[in-house]
C-alpha positions as CSV (number, residue, x, y, z in Angstrom):
1,X,0.0,0.0,0.0
2,X,2.8,2.4,0.9
3,X,4.6,1.5,-2.3
4,X,1.5,2.2,-4.3
5,X,1.1,5.6,-2.6
6,X,4.7,6.5,-3.4
7,X,4.2,5.6,-7.1
8,X,1.1,7.7,-7.4
9,X,2.8,10.6,-5.7
10,X,5.8,10.4,-8.1
11,X,3.5,10.4,-11.1
12,X,1.7,13.5,-9.7
13,X,5.0,15.4,-9.3
14,X,6.0,14.5,-12.8
15,X,2.7,15.8,-14.2
16,X,2.9,19.0,-12.2
17,X,6.5,19.5,-13.3
18,X,5.6,19.0,-17.0
19,X,2.7,21.4,-16.7
20,X,5.0,24.0,-15.1
21,X,7.5,23.6,-17.9
22,X,4.7,23.9,-20.5
23,X,3.4,27.0,-18.9
24,X,6.9,28.5,-18.7
25,X,7.5,27.7,-22.4
26,X,4.2,29.2,-23.3
27,X,5.0,32.3,-21.4
28,X,8.4,32.5,-23.1
29,X,6.8,32.0,-26.6
30,X,4.2,34.6,-25.9
31,X,7.0,37.0,-24.8
32,X,9.0,36.4,-27.9
33,X,5.9,36.9,-30.1
34,X,5.1,40.1,-28.3
35,X,8.6,41.3,-28.8
36,X,8.4,40.4,-32.5
37,X,5.1,42.2,-33.0
38,X,6.3,45.3,-31.2
39,X,9.4,45.5,-33.3
40,X,9.7,49.2,-34.3
41,X,9.1,50.2,-38.0
42,X,12.4,51.9,-38.3
43,X,14.1,48.5,-37.9
44,X,12.6,47.5,-41.2
45,X,12.6,50.6,-43.4
46,X,14.7,53.1,-41.4
47,X,14.0,56.2,-39.4
48,X,10.7,57.8,-40.6
49,X,11.1,61.1,-38.8
50,X,12.6,62.8,-41.9
51,X,9.6,61.8,-44.1
52,X,7.1,64.6,-44.6
53,X,3.7,63.6,-46.0
54,X,2.9,67.2,-47.0
55,X,3.0,67.9,-50.7
56,X,4.9,71.3,-51.0
57,X,7.9,72.5,-52.9
58,X,9.9,72.6,-49.6
59,X,8.9,69.2,-48.4
60,X,9.6,67.6,-51.8
61,X,13.0,69.2,-52.1
62,X,13.8,67.7,-48.6
63,X,12.3,64.3,-49.4
64,X,14.9,61.5,-49.1
65,X,15.3,59.2,-52.1
66,X,13.5,55.9,-51.7
67,X,15.8,53.2,-50.6
68,X,14.7,51.1,-53.6
69,X,15.1,53.9,-56.0
70,X,18.9,54.5,-56.0
71,X,19.2,52.9,-59.5
72,X,16.7,55.4,-61.1
73,X,18.4,57.9,-63.3
74,X,17.2,61.5,-63.8
75,X,16.6,61.0,-67.5
76,X,14.5,57.9,-66.9
77,X,12.5,59.6,-64.1
78,X,11.6,62.7,-66.0
79,X,10.6,60.9,-69.2
80,X,7.0,61.7,-70.2
81,X,4.4,59.4,-68.7
82,X,0.6,59.8,-68.9
83,X,-2.1,57.2,-68.1
84,X,-0.3,54.0,-69.0
85,X,1.6,52.7,-66.0
86,X,5.2,51.9,-66.9
87,X,6.7,48.4,-66.2
88,X,8.4,48.1,-62.9
89,X,12.1,47.8,-63.0
90,X,12.9,44.0,-62.6
91,X,15.1,44.6,-59.6
92,X,12.4,46.7,-57.9
93,X,9.8,44.1,-58.8
94,X,11.9,41.4,-57.2
95,X,12.7,43.3,-54.0
96,X,9.4,45.0,-53.3
97,X,7.2,42.1,-52.0
98,X,9.7,41.3,-49.2
99,X,10.1,44.9,-48.2
100,X,6.4,45.4,-48.1
101,X,5.9,42.3,-46.0
102,X,8.5,43.6,-43.5
103,X,6.8,47.0,-43.4
104,X,3.3,45.6,-42.9
105,X,4.5,43.1,-40.3
106,X,6.2,45.9,-38.3
107,X,3.2,48.3,-38.2
108,X,-0.4,48.7,-39.1
109,X,-0.5,52.4,-38.3
110,X,-1.6,54.3,-41.4
111,X,0.7,57.2,-41.0
112,X,3.7,55.0,-40.5
113,X,2.6,52.9,-43.5
114,X,2.4,56.0,-45.7
115,X,5.9,57.2,-44.6
116,X,7.3,53.7,-45.0
117,X,6.0,53.5,-48.6
118,X,7.7,56.8,-49.4
119,X,10.8,55.7,-47.6
120,X,10.9,52.8,-50.1
121,X,9.6,54.3,-53.3
122,X,10.0,58.1,-53.3
123,X,11.7,59.7,-56.3
124,X,15.3,60.7,-55.8
125,X,15.0,63.7,-58.2
126,X,12.4,66.1,-56.7
127,X,15.1,68.6,-55.5
128,X,16.8,68.8,-58.8
129,X,13.7,69.2,-61.0
130,X,12.1,71.8,-58.6
131,X,15.3,73.9,-58.5
132,X,15.5,73.8,-62.3
133,X,11.9,75.0,-62.5
134,X,12.5,77.7,-59.9
135,X,15.6,79.0,-61.6
136,X,13.9,79.5,-65.0
137,X,14.3,82.9,-66.6
138,X,13.1,84.0,-70.0
139,X,16.0,84.3,-72.6
140,X,14.6,87.2,-74.6
141,X,17.3,89.6,-75.6
142,X,17.1,93.2,-74.6
143,X,17.0,95.2,-77.8
144,X,19.5,98.0,-78.3
145,X,17.5,101.1,-78.9
146,X,20.0,103.8,-80.1
147,X,19.2,107.3,-78.9
148,X,21.0,110.3,-80.5
149,X,20.0,112.5,-77.5
150,X,22.4,110.4,-75.4
151,X,25.4,110.7,-77.7
152,X,28.4,112.5,-76.1
153,X,29.1,114.2,-79.4
154,X,25.5,114.8,-80.3
155,X,26.2,113.5,-83.8
156,X,23.8,111.8,-86.1
157,X,25.3,108.7,-87.8
158,X,23.4,107.1,-90.6
159,X,23.0,103.4,-90.6
160,X,25.0,101.7,-93.4
161,X,23.3,99.7,-96.1
162,X,25.9,97.0,-95.9
163,X,27.7,96.1,-92.7
164,X,30.5,93.5,-92.3
165,X,31.4,92.6,-88.7
166,X,35.0,91.2,-88.4
167,X,35.4,89.3,-85.1
168,X,38.8,88.4,-83.7
169,X,38.8,84.8,-82.5
170,X,42.5,84.5,-81.8
171,X,43.8,82.7,-78.8
172,X,44.1,85.9,-76.8
173,X,40.3,86.1,-76.7
174,X,40.5,83.1,-74.3
175,X,41.7,85.3,-71.6
176,X,39.2,86.7,-69.1
177,X,37.9,90.2,-68.5
178,X,35.9,90.8,-65.3
179,X,35.8,87.0,-64.7
180,X,34.4,86.1,-68.1
181,X,36.1,84.8,-71.2
182,X,36.6,87.6,-73.7
183,X,35.3,85.6,-76.6
184,X,32.0,84.9,-74.8
185,X,31.6,88.6,-74.0
186,X,32.3,89.6,-77.6
187,X,29.9,87.1,-79.0
188,X,27.1,88.4,-76.8
189,X,27.8,92.0,-77.8
190,X,28.0,91.1,-81.5
191,X,24.6,89.3,-81.3
192,X,23.0,92.4,-79.9
193,X,24.8,94.7,-82.4
194,X,23.7,92.6,-85.4
195,X,20.1,92.6,-84.3
196,X,20.2,96.4,-84.2
197,X,21.9,97.1,-87.5
198,X,20.0,94.3,-89.1
199,X,16.8,96.3,-88.9
200,X,18.0,98.6,-91.7
201,X,21.1,96.9,-93.3
202,X,22.3,93.7,-94.8
203,X,24.8,92.0,-92.4
204,X,27.8,89.7,-92.8
205,X,29.9,88.1,-90.1
206,X,33.6,87.3,-90.8
207,X,35.7,85.5,-88.2
208,X,39.5,85.1,-88.1
209,X,41.9,83.4,-85.7
210,X,39.6,80.4,-85.2
211,X,41.7,77.9,-87.1
212,X,44.6,75.8,-85.9
213,X,46.3,76.9,-82.7
214,X,48.7,79.5,-81.4
215,X,51.6,77.0,-82.0
216,X,54.3,78.0,-84.6
217,X,53.5,74.9,-86.5
218,X,49.9,76.1,-87.0
219,X,50.7,79.6,-88.0
220,X,50.1,79.3,-91.7
221,X,46.8,77.4,-91.2
222,X,45.6,79.9,-88.6
223,X,46.6,83.0,-90.6
224,X,44.8,81.8,-93.7
225,X,41.8,80.7,-91.7
226,X,39.5,83.7,-92.4
227,X,35.9,82.7,-92.9
228,X,32.6,84.4,-93.6
229,X,30.3,82.4,-91.3
230,X,27.2,84.5,-92.0
231,X,26.8,85.5,-95.6
232,X,25.9,89.1,-96.5
233,X,22.2,89.3,-96.4
234,X,19.0,90.0,-94.4
235,X,19.5,89.5,-90.7
236,X,17.8,86.4,-89.4
237,X,18.2,86.1,-85.7
238,X,18.3,82.3,-85.3
239,X,20.7,81.8,-88.2
240,X,23.0,84.6,-87.1
241,X,23.2,83.3,-83.5
242,X,24.0,79.9,-84.9
243,X,26.8,81.4,-86.9
244,X,28.2,83.2,-83.9
245,X,28.2,80.1,-81.8
246,X,29.8,77.9,-84.5
247,X,33.5,78.7,-83.7
248,X,35.9,79.1,-80.8
249,X,39.1,81.1,-80.1
250,X,42.2,79.2,-81.1
251,X,45.1,80.8,-83.1
252,X,46.9,83.7,-84.6
253,X,45.7,87.2,-85.5
254,X,45.5,87.9,-89.3
255,X,44.0,91.3,-89.0
256,X,45.3,92.6,-92.4
257,X,44.0,89.4,-94.1
258,X,40.6,89.9,-92.5
259,X,40.4,93.5,-93.8
260,X,41.5,92.3,-97.2
261,X,38.7,89.7,-97.1
262,X,36.2,92.5,-96.3
263,X,37.6,94.6,-99.1
264,X,37.1,91.7,-101.7
265,X,33.6,91.2,-100.5
266,X,32.6,94.9,-100.6
267,X,33.9,95.3,-104.2
268,X,30.9,93.3,-105.3
269,X,28.3,95.3,-103.5
270,X,28.2,98.5,-105.5
271,X,27.5,100.6,-102.4
272,X,29.3,101.9,-99.4
273,X,30.2,99.3,-96.8
274,X,30.9,99.9,-93.1
275,X,33.3,97.5,-91.4
276,X,33.1,96.9,-87.7
277,X,36.2,95.1,-86.2
278,X,36.1,93.7,-82.6
279,X,39.6,92.8,-81.6
280,X,41.8,92.5,-78.5
281,X,45.1,92.2,-80.3
282,X,47.5,93.5,-82.9
283,X,48.5,91.8,-86.2
284,X,50.5,88.6,-85.6
285,X,50.5,87.1,-89.2
286,X,53.1,89.5,-90.7
287,X,50.5,91.5,-92.6
288,X,50.0,95.3,-92.8
289,X,46.5,96.1,-91.5
290,X,47.0,99.9,-91.9
291,X,47.7,99.4,-95.6
292,X,44.8,97.0,-96.0
293,X,42.5,99.5,-94.4
294,X,43.7,102.3,-96.6
295,X,43.1,100.2,-99.8
296,X,39.6,99.4,-98.6
297,X,38.7,103.0,-98.1
298,X,40.3,104.0,-101.5
299,X,38.3,101.3,-103.2
300,X,35.1,103.2,-102.4
301,X,34.9,106.6,-100.8
302,X,31.9,105.5,-98.7
303,X,33.7,102.5,-97.2
304,X,34.8,103.0,-93.5
305,X,36.6,100.8,-91.0
306,X,35.6,101.2,-87.3
307,X,37.5,99.3,-84.7
308,X,36.6,98.5,-81.1
309,X,39.7,97.6,-79.1
310,X,38.6,95.3,-76.3
311,X,40.8,95.4,-73.2
312,X,44.1,96.1,-75.3
313,X,47.5,97.4,-74.2
314,X,48.9,100.7,-75.3
315,X,51.0,99.4,-78.2
316,X,48.1,97.4,-79.6
317,X,45.8,100.4,-79.2
318,X,48.2,102.6,-81.2
319,X,48.1,100.1,-84.1
320,X,44.3,99.7,-84.1
321,X,43.9,103.5,-84.0
322,X,46.1,103.8,-87.1
323,X,44.0,101.1,-88.8
324,X,40.8,103.0,-88.1
325,X,42.2,106.3,-89.3
326,X,43.5,104.7,-92.5
327,X,40.0,103.4,-93.2
328,X,38.2,106.8,-92.6
329,X,36.6,105.3,-89.5
330,X,36.8,105.6,-85.8
331,X,38.5,103.8,-83.0
332,X,36.7,103.0,-79.8
333,X,38.2,101.8,-76.6
334,X,36.4,99.2,-74.4
335,X,38.2,98.2,-71.3
336,X,35.5,96.0,-69.8
337,X,32.3,94.1,-70.8
338,X,30.0,97.0,-70.1
339,X,32.0,99.4,-72.2
340,X,32.1,96.9,-75.1
341,X,28.4,96.5,-74.9
342,X,27.8,100.2,-75.2
343,X,30.6,101.0,-77.6
344,X,29.8,98.3,-80.2
345,X,26.4,99.9,-80.7
346,X,26.1,102.9,-83.0
347,X,23.7,105.8,-82.8
348,X,21.4,106.9,-85.6
349,X,18.1,108.5,-86.0
350,X,15.9,105.7,-87.5
351,X,13.9,106.1,-90.6
352,X,10.1,106.1,-90.6
353,X,10.3,102.6,-92.0
354,X,12.6,101.5,-89.2
355,X,10.0,102.8,-86.7
356,X,7.1,101.2,-88.5
357,X,8.9,97.8,-88.1
358,X,10.4,98.5,-84.6
359,X,7.8,96.2,-83.0
360,X,9.6,93.2,-84.7
361,X,12.5,93.7,-82.3
362,X,10.2,92.6,-79.5
363,X,9.3,88.9,-78.9
364,X,6.3,88.3,-81.1
365,X,3.4,85.8,-80.7
366,X,5.1,82.6,-81.9
367,X,8.3,83.4,-80.0
368,X,6.4,83.8,-76.8
369,X,4.3,80.7,-77.4
370,X,7.4,78.7,-78.1
371,X,9.1,80.0,-75.0
372,X,6.0,79.0,-72.9
373,X,7.1,75.4,-73.7
374,X,10.5,76.0,-72.2
375,X,8.9,77.7,-69.2
376,X,6.8,74.7,-68.6
377,X,9.5,72.1,-69.2
378,X,10.6,71.4,-65.6
379,X,7.2,72.0,-63.9
380,X,5.9,69.3,-66.3
381,X,8.9,67.0,-65.4
382,X,7.9,67.4,-61.7
383,X,4.5,66.0,-62.7
384,X,6.1,63.1,-64.6
385,X,8.3,62.0,-61.7
386,X,5.3,62.3,-59.4
387,X,3.3,60.2,-61.7
388,X,5.9,57.5,-61.8
389,X,6.1,57.5,-58.0
390,X,2.3,57.2,-57.8
391,X,2.3,54.2,-60.2
392,X,4.9,52.6,-58.0
393,X,2.6,53.0,-55.0
394,X,-0.2,51.4,-57.1
395,X,2.0,48.4,-57.7
396,X,2.8,48.2,-54.0
397,X,-1.0,48.3,-53.1
398,X,-1.6,45.5,-55.6
399,X,1.1,43.3,-54.0
400,X,-0.3,44.0,-50.5
401,X,-3.8,43.2,-51.6
402,X,-2.8,39.9,-53.3
403,X,-0.7,38.8,-50.3
404,X,-3.4,39.9,-47.9
405,X,-0.8,42.0,-46.0
406,X,-3.5,44.6,-45.0
407,X,-7.2,44.7,-44.6
408,X,-9.5,46.1,-47.3
409,X,-10.2,49.0,-45.1
410,X,-6.5,49.8,-44.6
411,X,-5.8,49.5,-48.3
412,X,-8.8,51.8,-49.2
413,X,-7.4,54.4,-46.8
414,X,-3.9,54.2,-48.5
415,X,-5.5,54.4,-52.0
416,X,-7.4,57.5,-50.9
417,X,-4.1,59.0,-49.7
418,X,-2.5,58.2,-52.9
419,X,-5.2,60.0,-54.9
420,X,-4.9,63.0,-52.7
421,X,-1.1,63.1,-53.2
422,X,-1.7,62.7,-57.0
423,X,-4.0,65.7,-57.0
424,X,-1.7,67.8,-54.9
425,X,1.3,67.1,-57.1
426,X,-0.7,67.9,-60.3
427,X,-1.8,71.2,-58.7
428,X,1.8,72.0,-57.7
429,X,3.2,71.4,-61.1
430,X,0.4,73.6,-62.7
431,X,1.2,76.4,-60.3
432,X,4.9,76.3,-61.2
433,X,3.9,76.3,-64.9
434,X,1.8,79.4,-64.4
435,X,4.6,81.2,-62.5
436,X,7.1,80.5,-65.3
437,X,4.6,81.5,-68.1
438,X,3.9,84.7,-66.2
439,X,7.7,85.4,-66.1
440,X,7.8,84.9,-69.9
441,X,4.9,87.1,-70.6
442,X,6.0,89.9,-68.2
443,X,9.4,90.1,-69.8
444,X,8.0,90.1,-73.4
445,X,5.5,92.8,-72.4
446,X,8.3,94.9,-70.8
447,X,10.5,94.7,-73.9
448,X,7.5,95.6,-76.1
449,X,6.8,98.6,-73.9
450,X,10.4,99.8,-74.1
451,X,10.3,99.6,-77.9
452,X,7.0,101.4,-78.0
453,X,8.3,104.2,-75.8
454,X,11.5,104.5,-77.8
455,X,9.7,104.6,-81.2
456,X,7.4,107.3,-79.9
457,X,10.4,109.3,-78.7
458,X,12.2,108.9,-82.1
459,X,9.1,110.0,-84.0
460,X,9.0,113.3,-81.9
461,X,12.7,113.9,-82.6
462,X,12.1,113.4,-86.3
463,X,9.2,115.9,-86.2
464,X,11.4,118.4,-84.4
465,X,14.1,118.1,-87.0
466,X,11.7,118.2,-89.9
467,X,12.7,114.7,-90.9
468,X,9.8,113.1,-92.7
469,X,11.8,110.0,-93.8
């Protein structure tokens, strides 16, 4: 009997011990499960404090790139996209399900889910495209409106019927003046000048010093490299600018050869020709520019050679003055970019015909319309990258729905957020488009007003002088 009692007691102890172990194991499992379920979201997708759900220019510029978006290039991100969702990148398509599962396992809080999705899928190019859109400025050129009342000498200079611009593109023009390359400054000034004289004269552009290099071995090539890059004819802005931008500074300075080239050209015109030379250096190709200038003026008494010496030394200036004097023209000194801009212009009282067509110097309808497209370029690209991001969110919602990672109610809330974000991005891009279009229109209107005021002033001057032409 005692033995039986001992056996029963032993069995009871074993059962109680087993129950205790099971209870302890259950508590341990529950604790581990609780720890796993309470695992912070940031352990899965990173810190979410720097994710701002607001859709504004500032918040988007500060939006970190999605951790799965590092491979996305700017060119691919800003490519036009409309209603057709683009195919997901294969690497993204492969990695996304696992990341979404980790996200939804770590949190069911809607705000954290939204931030987590952006942490994974946000575009890396918001900052760049917004800053490009914000920095847009219309490129319309300020017209030069010559005003005889502002002339120091008070002289009236008639516009030539034929004008040849000789532009020095020798290696010395690669030096800088006031922090800018001389050649770039001279090109800008020549573009402005040609637009002005092109209103009443045929124009030609001859460039020299743009062949070969400044090396002795290239001297012959460079000195013979004198080229008419814009043929004598009616001024056409786009074609003239293309010609000006078609060469760079490189070699020697064949000033005499360039004047001789102009002389040969003018002999075929049957009218007086005015030569405008923009140079920063003296002859280096063993020619005699003074003699060449003299022959040009003797060829036709109406031919003149005007020279603008741009940031030259005293010795060079002396030679250029002699060249201008031999050509019955004038020498002007320009020691900095602003002086060059002012000096390269000439002052004349425009004809009635000039004034009648003055409005053409302002940006006209199609120019403004075309510029609207440039004004809208980056605001529209903001919309494109936003669209791509929203399509990626759609793809994420589809995966979460198929894998039953969230409830239908949670998914519906996320989809509503996605639509709100879609609408906010569209509105933001349209606002930026409008801002840039207004910039374009405002500048075009300002230029038109300046021209209108100038034309009215010139008409009154003509009336005062009894000039009906």
